[in-house]
C-alpha positions as CSV (number, residue, x, y, z in Angstrom):
1,M,142.5,115.0,50.1
2,K,139.4,112.4,50.8
3,L,138.9,109.8,48.6
4,E,134.7,110.3,48.7
5,E,135.7,113.7,46.5
6,H,135.0,112.5,43.3
7,S,136.1,115.3,41.4
8,I,139.7,114.4,41.5
9,P,140.3,111.6,38.8
10,A,143.8,110.6,39.8
11,L,146.7,110.8,42.3
12,D,150.0,112.0,41.0
13,L,152.9,110.2,42.7
14,L,156.7,111.2,42.1
15,I,159.2,108.5,43.3
16,F,162.9,108.7,43.5
17,N,164.9,106.1,43.0
18,D,168.6,107.3,44.7
19,K,170.3,103.6,43.4
20,K,169.5,104.8,39.5
21,N,169.0,108.8,39.9
22,Q,165.8,108.2,38.4
23,L,162.6,110.3,38.9
24,H,159.2,108.2,38.2
25,H,156.0,109.8,37.5
26,L,152.6,107.5,38.0
27,R,149.2,108.9,37.9
28,V,146.9,106.3,40.1
29,P,143.1,106.6,39.4
30,T,141.6,107.2,42.7
31,D,139.0,104.5,41.9
32,Y,141.9,102.0,42.0
33,I,142.9,103.0,45.5
34,R,138.6,103.7,46.3
35,D,138.0,100.3,45.2
36,K,140.9,98.3,47.0
37,L,141.3,100.0,50.1
38,D,140.8,97.2,52.1
39,Q,144.3,95.8,50.9
40,F,146.3,98.4,51.7
41,H,148.1,99.6,55.0
42,I,145.8,102.3,57.3
43,R,147.3,104.4,59.3
44,N,145.1,105.9,61.8
45,D,146.4,109.2,63.2
46,D,144.2,110.8,65.8
47,K,141.3,112.1,63.9
48,K,141.9,110.8,60.5
49,K,142.7,107.8,58.4
50,S,145.3,107.8,55.4
51,V,146.7,105.2,53.5
52,S,150.4,104.3,53.7
53,L,152.5,103.3,51.0
54,E,155.6,101.7,50.5
55,L,156.6,101.1,46.8
56,S,159.6,99.1,45.8
57,S,162.0,99.9,43.3
58,D,163.5,96.4,42.8
59,K,163.1,95.2,39.3
60,I,161.0,92.3,39.9
61,N,158.5,93.6,41.8
62,L,158.9,97.6,40.7
63,F,156.0,100.0,42.2
64,Q,154.2,97.1,44.2
65,D,153.4,98.3,47.8
66,I,155.4,96.1,50.0
67,R,154.4,97.7,53.1
68,P,153.8,94.8,55.7
69,G,149.9,94.9,56.4
70,S,149.4,95.4,52.9
71,G,148.1,93.4,49.9
72,R,151.2,93.8,47.7
73,M,149.3,95.8,45.4
74,P,150.7,96.7,42.1
75,F,151.3,100.1,40.6
76,A,153.3,99.6,37.7
77,Q,150.7,100.1,35.0
78,F,150.3,103.7,36.2
79,L,153.7,104.6,35.1
80,V,153.9,108.0,33.1
81,S,157.1,108.3,32.5
82,T,160.7,108.0,33.8
83,I,163.8,110.7,33.7
84,T,167.4,109.6,34.6
85,I,168.9,112.5,36.4
86,G,172.5,112.8,35.4
87,N,175.8,114.7,36.3
88,E,176.0,117.7,34.5
89,S,180.2,118.2,33.9
């Protein structure tokens, strides 16, 4: 998906925290990424560029991009839902 395509209002991210068996759904407006593009880690793969994210699952900086070379952008404000996956007995 290209960020220049204005028909896509948001990106849905699913993030699994294996320490807590939780699945998080974040809905990030594409405008947020587009407006702050210079603060993200950009990968140059052959003919295309892509944003690379590493979102923290630590409570102190939950859903913050912690990738080296990034602007440590927060994503917690885009949390839609969290479900805990339990063991069925």
